C-alpha positions as CSV (number, residue, x, y, z in Angstrom):
1,X,0.2,0.0,-0.1
2,X,2.9,2.6,0.8
3,X,6.1,3.2,-1.5
4,X,9.4,2.9,0.2
5,X,11.2,6.4,-0.8
6,X,14.9,7.4,-1.1
7,X,16.1,10.4,-1.4
8,X,19.7,11.5,-2.6
9,X,21.2,13.9,-0.4
10,X,24.8,15.4,-0.7
11,X,27.2,14.3,1.8
12,X,30.1,16.3,3.4
13,X,33.7,16.4,1.6
14,X,34.9,12.0,1.3
15,X,32.1,10.9,1.8
16,X,29.4,9.1,-0.8
17,X,28.7,11.4,-3.1
18,X,25.0,10.1,-3.8
19,X,24.0,8.3,-1.2
20,X,20.2,7.5,0.0
21,X,18.8,9.3,2.9
22,X,17.4,6.0,3.5
23,X,21.7,5.1,3.3
24,X,21.1,3.0,0.1
25,X,19.0,0.7,1.5
26,X,17.5,-2.0,-0.8
27,X,14.3,-2.4,0.4
28,X,13.9,1.1,-0.6
29,X,12.6,1.2,-4.4
30,X,10.9,4.3,-5.4
31,X,12.5,8.3,-5.5
32,X,11.5,10.0,-2.9
33,X,12.2,11.7,-4.9
34,X,3.8,30.5,-27.1
35,X,2.6,34.5,-29.6
36,X,0.6,32.6,-32.1
37,X,-2.3,31.1,-32.7
38,X,-2.9,27.4,-32.4
39,X,-2.9,26.7,-35.5
40,X,0.5,28.4,-35.8
41,X,4.1,26.1,-36.0
42,X,6.5,26.7,-33.3
43,X,9.4,25.8,-34.9
44,X,10.9,28.9,-35.3
45,X,12.9,30.4,-32.6
46,X,10.6,32.3,-30.2
47,X,11.9,35.9,-29.3
48,X,11.3,37.4,-25.9
49,X,10.4,41.0,-25.5
50,X,11.9,43.8,-25.0
51,X,14.7,43.7,-22.2
52,X,13.4,46.9,-20.9
53,X,10.4,45.2,-19.0
54,X,13.1,42.7,-17.2
55,X,10.3,40.0,-18.4
56,X,10.8,36.7,-19.4
57,X,9.6,33.5,-20.6
58,X,8.1,31.5,-17.5
59,X,11.2,28.5,-17.0
60,X,13.7,31.0,-18.9
61,X,16.9,31.7,-16.7
62,X,19.8,33.6,-16.7
63,X,21.3,30.0,-16.7
64,X,19.7,28.9,-19.8
65,X,20.5,31.9,-21.8
66,X,23.8,34.3,-22.9
67,X,24.2,37.9,-21.5
68,X,25.5,37.7,-18.1
69,X,29.0,36.9,-17.3
70,X,29.4,33.2,-17.2
71,X,30.5,32.0,-13.4
72,X,34.1,30.2,-13.9
73,X,35.2,26.6,-13.0
74,X,36.5,26.4,-9.4
75,X,38.0,23.1,-10.7
76,X,41.7,24.0,-10.5
77,X,42.9,21.4,-13.4
78,X,41.7,20.9,-17.2
79,X,40.4,18.0,-17.4
80,X,41.7,14.6,-19.3
81,X,40.7,16.0,-23.1
82,X,40.3,19.7,-22.8
83,X,41.7,23.2,-23.9
84,X,41.0,25.7,-22.3
85,X,41.6,29.2,-23.9
86,X,42.1,32.8,-22.3
87,X,38.8,34.0,-22.8
88,X,37.1,30.5,-21.3
89,X,35.5,29.3,-24.0
90,X,37.0,25.3,-24.2
91,X,36.7,22.1,-26.1
92,X,36.4,18.8,-24.9
93,X,36.9,15.3,-26.3
94,X,35.3,12.6,-24.2
95,X,36.1,8.8,-24.2
96,X,33.1,7.9,-26.3
97,X,34.3,10.7,-28.7
98,X,31.7,12.9,-28.0
99,X,33.2,16.7,-28.9
100,X,31.9,19.3,-26.9
101,X,33.2,22.9,-27.9
102,X,31.6,25.9,-25.2
103,X,31.9,29.4,-26.0
104,X,33.0,32.5,-23.3
105,X,28.8,33.1,-23.1
106,X,28.3,29.8,-22.0
107,X,26.5,28.5,-25.5
108,X,28.1,25.3,-27.0
109,X,27.2,22.4,-29.4
110,X,28.6,18.9,-28.8
111,X,28.8,15.7,-31.0
112,X,29.0,12.4,-31.8
113,X,29.7,10.6,-34.8
114,X,29.7,7.7,-34.5
115,X,26.4,7.7,-32.6
116,X,24.8,9.8,-34.7
117,X,23.7,12.1,-31.8
118,X,24.6,16.3,-31.3
119,X,23.0,18.7,-29.6
120,X,23.0,22.9,-28.9
121,X,22.0,25.4,-27.2
122,X,21.5,28.9,-28.1
123,X,22.5,32.6,-27.2
124,X,18.4,33.2,-26.7
125,X,17.7,30.1,-24.6
126,X,16.7,27.4,-27.2
127,X,18.1,24.2,-28.2
128,X,18.3,21.5,-30.7
129,X,18.7,17.4,-30.1
130,X,19.5,15.1,-33.0
131,X,19.5,11.7,-32.9
132,X,20.2,9.7,-36.1
133,X,21.2,6.2,-35.7
134,X,20.1,2.6,-36.4
135,X,18.3,3.2,-33.0
136,X,16.5,6.3,-33.2
137,X,15.3,9.2,-35.7
138,X,14.5,12.2,-34.1
139,X,14.8,16.2,-33.9
140,X,13.6,18.4,-31.3
141,X,13.6,21.9,-30.8
142,X,12.5,23.9,-28.0
143,X,12.3,27.0,-28.3
144,X,13.2,29.9,-25.7
145,X,9.7,30.1,-24.6
146,X,9.6,26.7,-23.8
147,X,7.4,26.0,-26.6
148,X,9.0,22.6,-28.7
149,X,8.6,20.5,-32.1
150,X,9.4,17.0,-32.4
151,X,9.6,14.6,-35.1
152,X,10.0,11.1,-34.9
153,X,10.3,8.5,-37.2
154,X,8.1,5.4,-35.5
155,X,5.7,8.4,-33.6
156,X,5.2,11.0,-36.2
157,X,5.6,15.1,-35.5
158,X,4.5,17.5,-32.6
159,X,4.5,20.6,-31.8
160,X,3.2,22.8,-29.3
161,X,2.0,26.7,-29.5
162,X,1.9,29.8,-27.0
163,X,-1.8,29.3,-26.5
164,X,-1.2,26.1,-25.0
165,X,-2.4,24.4,-27.8
166,X,-0.8,21.4,-29.4
167,X,-0.4,18.9,-32.7
168,X,0.3,15.0,-33.3
169,X,0.5,14.0,-36.6
170,X,1.1,10.2,-37.0
171,X,0.0,8.4,-40.7
172,X,-3.5,9.5,-41.4
173,X,-4.4,9.8,-37.7
174,X,-4.3,13.9,-36.2
175,X,-4.7,14.7,-32.5
176,X,-5.1,18.5,-31.7
177,X,-5.6,20.1,-28.4
178,X,-6.9,23.5,-27.8
179,X,-5.9,26.3,-26.0
180,X,-9.5,25.5,-23.7
181,X,-7.9,22.6,-22.6
182,X,-10.0,19.8,-25.1
183,X,-8.0,17.4,-27.2
184,X,-9.3,15.2,-30.2
185,X,-8.0,12.7,-32.4
186,X,-9.0,12.3,-36.0
187,X,-8.4,9.3,-37.6
188,X,-10.3,7.2,-40.7
189,X,-12.2,5.4,-38.0
190,X,-13.8,8.5,-37.1
191,X,-13.4,11.5,-34.0
192,X,-12.6,11.0,-30.5
193,X,-11.9,12.5,-26.9
194,X,-8.5,12.1,-25.7
195,X,-7.9,12.0,-22.2
196,X,-4.8,14.1,-20.8
197,X,-3.2,10.3,-20.2
198,X,-3.3,10.3,-23.9
199,X,-1.2,14.1,-24.6
200,X,2.4,14.4,-25.9
201,X,5.2,14.0,-24.1
202,X,7.6,16.7,-23.5
203,X,11.0,15.4,-24.8
204,X,14.2,15.6,-22.6
205,X,16.8,17.9,-22.4
206,X,20.0,16.9,-24.0
207,X,22.8,16.1,-21.3
208,X,25.9,19.0,-21.5
209,X,28.8,15.9,-21.2
210,X,30.5,17.7,-18.7
211,X,29.8,18.2,-15.1
212,X,28.0,21.2,-13.9
213,X,31.9,22.3,-13.0
214,X,33.1,22.6,-16.2
215,X,36.4,21.1,-17.1
216,X,38.1,22.8,-15.0
217,X,41.4,25.4,-15.4
218,X,39.0,29.0,-15.4
219,X,37.0,27.1,-18.0
220,X,33.0,29.1,-18.4
221,X,30.3,26.5,-16.8
222,X,27.7,25.4,-19.9
223,X,24.5,26.9,-19.6
224,X,21.5,24.2,-18.5
225,X,18.6,23.7,-21.8
226,X,15.7,24.5,-20.3
227,X,12.7,22.3,-19.8
228,X,9.8,22.4,-23.0
229,X,6.1,23.7,-21.8
230,X,4.1,20.7,-21.0
231,X,1.0,20.6,-23.9
232,X,-1.3,22.3,-22.8
233,X,0.7,25.0,-21.0
234,X,0.6,29.0,-22.0
235,X,3.2,31.0,-22.2
236,X,3.4,33.5,-20.2
237,X,6.6,36.2,-19.5
238,X,7.4,37.1,-15.7
239,X,10.3,39.5,-14.2
240,X,12.3,36.6,-12.5
241,X,12.2,36.3,-9.2
242,X,9.6,38.2,-8.8
243,X,6.5,37.2,-6.6
244,X,4.7,36.3,-10.1
245,X,7.1,33.9,-11.1
246,X,7.0,31.9,-7.6
247,X,3.9,31.7,-7.7
248,X,3.1,30.7,-11.6
249,X,6.2,28.3,-11.5
250,X,4.5,26.4,-8.2
251,X,1.2,26.5,-10.4
252,X,2.9,25.4,-13.4
253,X,4.8,22.4,-11.6
254,X,1.8,21.3,-9.5
255,X,3.1,22.7,-6.1
256,X,0.0,24.9,-5.3
257,X,-2.1,23.6,-2.8
258,X,-5.4,23.2,-4.1
259,X,-9.1,21.8,-3.3
260,X,-8.0,18.5,-4.0
261,X,-5.4,18.5,-1.4
262,X,-7.6,19.9,1.1
263,X,-10.8,19.8,3.6
264,X,-12.9,22.8,2.8
265,X,-15.0,22.4,-0.3
266,X,-16.9,18.9,-0.9
267,X,-15.9,16.1,-1.8
268,X,-17.1,14.1,-4.9
269,X,-18.8,10.6,-3.9
270,X,-17.7,7.4,-5.7
271,X,-20.1,5.7,-7.9
272,X,-18.9,2.5,-9.4
273,X,-19.8,-0.9,-6.9
274,X,-18.8,-0.9,-4.0
275,X,-15.6,-2.9,-2.7
276,X,-15.6,-5.9,-0.6
277,X,-14.2,-4.9,2.7
278,X,-15.7,-1.6,2.6
279,X,-18.8,0.3,4.8
280,X,-20.1,3.5,3.5
281,X,-22.1,6.2,5.8
282,X,-24.8,8.4,4.9
283,X,-22.4,11.7,4.6
284,X,-20.2,9.9,2.3
285,X,-17.7,8.8,5.4
286,X,-16.3,5.4,4.8
287,X,-14.2,2.4,6.7
288,X,-12.4,0.0,5.2
289,X,-10.4,-3.5,6.8
290,X,-9.3,-7.0,5.2
291,X,-8.1,-9.8,7.0
292,X,-4.5,-9.0,6.5
293,X,-4.6,-6.2,9.0
294,X,-4.8,-3.2,5.4
295,X,-7.0,-0.5,7.1
296,X,-8.3,3.0,6.0
297,X,-10.1,5.1,7.7
298,X,-12.0,8.7,5.1
299,X,-13.8,11.2,6.6
300,X,-16.7,12.8,4.6
301,X,-14.6,15.9,4.0
302,X,-11.7,13.7,2.7
303,X,-9.0,13.2,4.8
304,X,-7.9,10.2,6.0
305,X,-6.1,7.8,7.8
306,X,-4.5,4.3,6.8
307,X,-1.9,1.1,7.8
308,X,-0.9,-1.5,5.9
309,X,-0.1,-5.2,7.2
310,X,3.4,-4.3,8.0
311,X,2.3,-1.6,10.2
312,X,3.0,1.3,8.0
313,X,0.8,4.2,8.3
314,X,0.0,7.7,6.6
315,X,-2.3,10.3,7.1
316,X,-4.0,13.3,5.3
317,X,-5.0,16.4,7.5
318,X,-7.4,19.1,7.1
319,X,-5.1,21.7,6.3
320,X,-3.7,19.9,3.3
321,X,-0.8,18.5,5.5
322,X,0.9,15.0,5.2
323,X,2.3,12.3,7.4
324,X,4.1,9.1,7.2
325,X,5.9,6.0,8.6
326,X,7.6,3.6,7.4
327,X,8.0,1.1,10.2
328,X,11.0,-1.1,9.5
329,X,13.5,1.2,9.0
330,X,11.9,3.9,11.5
331,X,11.9,6.5,9.1
332,X,9.3,9.3,9.5
333,X,7.8,12.4,7.1
334,X,6.2,15.4,7.7
335,X,4.9,17.9,4.5
336,X,3.2,20.8,5.6
337,X,0.4,22.6,3.9
338,X,2.9,25.2,2.9
339,X,5.0,22.7,0.8
340,X,7.7,22.5,3.3
341,X,8.9,19.2,5.2
342,X,10.5,17.2,7.5
343,X,12.3,13.8,6.7
344,X,13.6,11.7,9.9
345,X,15.9,8.9,9.4
346,X,17.5,5.9,12.6
347,X,19.3,4.3,10.2
348,X,19.7,0.6,10.1
349,X,22.3,-2.1,10.1
350,X,22.5,-2.9,6.3
351,X,23.1,1.1,6.3
352,X,26.3,2.2,5.0
353,X,26.0,5.6,7.3
354,X,24.8,4.9,10.5
355,X,23.0,7.0,13.3
356,X,20.1,9.3,13.0
357,X,19.4,11.6,9.2
358,X,17.1,14.2,9.4
359,X,15.5,16.7,6.7
360,X,14.4,19.9,6.8
361,X,13.2,22.1,3.5
362,X,10.9,25.2,4.8
363,X,8.9,26.9,2.2
364,X,10.9,30.3,2.0
365,X,13.4,28.2,0.6
366,X,15.5,27.9,3.5
367,X,16.6,24.2,4.1
368,X,19.2,21.9,7.1
369,X,20.4,18.5,6.5
370,X,22.4,17.3,9.3
371,X,23.4,13.9,10.6
372,X,26.0,13.2,13.5
373,X,28.7,13.6,11.4
374,X,28.0,16.4,8.9
375,X,25.8,19.3,8.8
376,X,24.6,21.5,5.7
377,X,22.2,24.2,5.1
378,X,20.9,26.7,3.0
379,X,19.6,30.3,3.6
380,X,16.1,31.7,1.8
381,X,18.6,34.0,-0.7
382,X,19.8,30.8,-2.1
383,X,23.5,30.8,0.0
384,X,24.6,27.0,1.1
385,X,26.8,26.0,3.9
386,X,28.5,23.6,5.8
387,X,28.4,24.1,9.0
388,X,30.6,20.4,10.7
389,X,32.3,19.3,10.6
390,X,34.3,22.2,8.9
391,X,32.3,25.8,8.4
392,X,32.7,26.3,4.8
393,X,30.6,27.6,1.8
394,X,29.0,25.2,-0.6
395,X,26.8,26.0,-3.6
396,X,23.4,25.4,-4.7
397,X,24.0,21.9,-5.8
398,X,24.8,20.9,-2.8
399,X,21.1,20.7,-1.9
400,X,19.3,18.2,-1.0
401,X,18.3,16.5,-4.4
402,X,15.3,14.8,-3.6
403,X,11.6,15.6,-2.4
404,X,9.5,12.1,-0.1
405,X,7.2,10.5,-2.3
406,X,3.7,10.9,-1.8
407,X,1.7,7.3,0.4
408,X,0.1,5.9,-2.1
409,X,-3.4,6.1,-0.9
410,X,-5.3,2.6,-0.8
411,X,-8.2,3.5,-2.9
412,X,-7.7,6.5,-4.4
413,X,-10.9,6.8,-6.8
414,X,-13.6,5.9,-3.6
415,X,-14.4,3.1,-2.2
416,X,-17.7,3.1,-4.5
417,X,-21.2,3.1,-3.1
418,X,-21.4,6.9,-2.5
419,X,-18.5,7.0,-0.5
420,X,-16.1,10.0,-0.6
421,X,-13.4,10.2,-2.9
422,X,-9.9,10.8,-0.8
423,X,-8.1,13.9,-1.1
424,X,-4.7,13.9,-2.6
425,X,-1.4,14.1,-0.8
426,X,0.2,17.8,-2.2
427,X,3.8,17.8,-3.8
428,X,6.5,18.3,-1.3
429,X,8.7,21.5,-2.5
430,X,12.4,20.7,-3.2
431,X,15.0,22.1,-1.2
432,X,15.9,25.6,-2.2
433,X,12.2,26.5,-4.2
434,X,9.5,28.2,-2.6
435,X,6.3,29.9,-4.0
436,X,6.2,33.4,-3.0
437,X,9.1,35.6,-1.7
């Protein structure tokens, strides 16, 4: 009924760099962790508004486009296979034959002739990724505003537009998403409505070949590809770091607390056949209990508590906060209504790191990651530090990388028979993330 979790967390110098918070326990199996109409093509690189208004497309940051002076690598030695120029630009040949060239402004291109793959990140923040080999024939272009096109020999042509509309054509089938959120599929056999699950998936961004530290020796750090927008998402322009930016980003990423996460509005009723072992009351509240010891109690407002056969428990409260306890590892999670969270783990005999481990993430962007041997923390201003064993400044990438996975609800669609549909656990914030200033 419940999923185990693991959160990837950075440790202090000399320790394992990617050690799960549940300390690499083998029992863990999940990571806690566009200005045209919908008929216009998104293939041309989008332009940004006049810089005088200070606005950028939502999701495009200074780390995705040229303009600001790029930071330099803090690694002293130049990586094998790399040549760094006085202006910080560089070339690098990887062991697999990939050649990457990065300019002083952070833009870059790489190509692997043998594998038939190449990628380019342009000055405006748009990027291209081409794969052309025996296994795959695909070309992806993502505009600076997040709209994108993809041509794939096997699955067809995709394009998204600034108003949230999209189109997917494959053979004689044409799927179209409209700005109002509806979508239809037309083919030789007729026309039908499409569910959200049938909408296109955003193509992944290409890797930058090297790590975030560049190739050392005063090399500039390469720009990072922006994420493409999900089909149905409209392009909006915001001032980076503004309240509007924070809230719009949170909404786009599903981080805002909604009526589906907290009590206060009337819950929908489940109308399918009543599940065995469930009892529904007149007000829609219900209980479930089976011979294995699995139980769930849901109130009329949609809040709930549940327990599985292994003694693991979870609960969702009226304000939208939720808790989970994993008995076998003495692991607890509390996620606040604002998305902040506290994760605590006592450590098991099979784990590489012994003793307690605690991570606290706050909605103002601050965080704290502590064990008996190290303490790291981040401020609301985006700075990161090591407090123990030696005090020193860190970088943002040293923040905990994962989030707790939400508990699996026993009957997410309700038990049937008029029982209310349980509230859904809200998504926790990532360390350093905030929804308002």
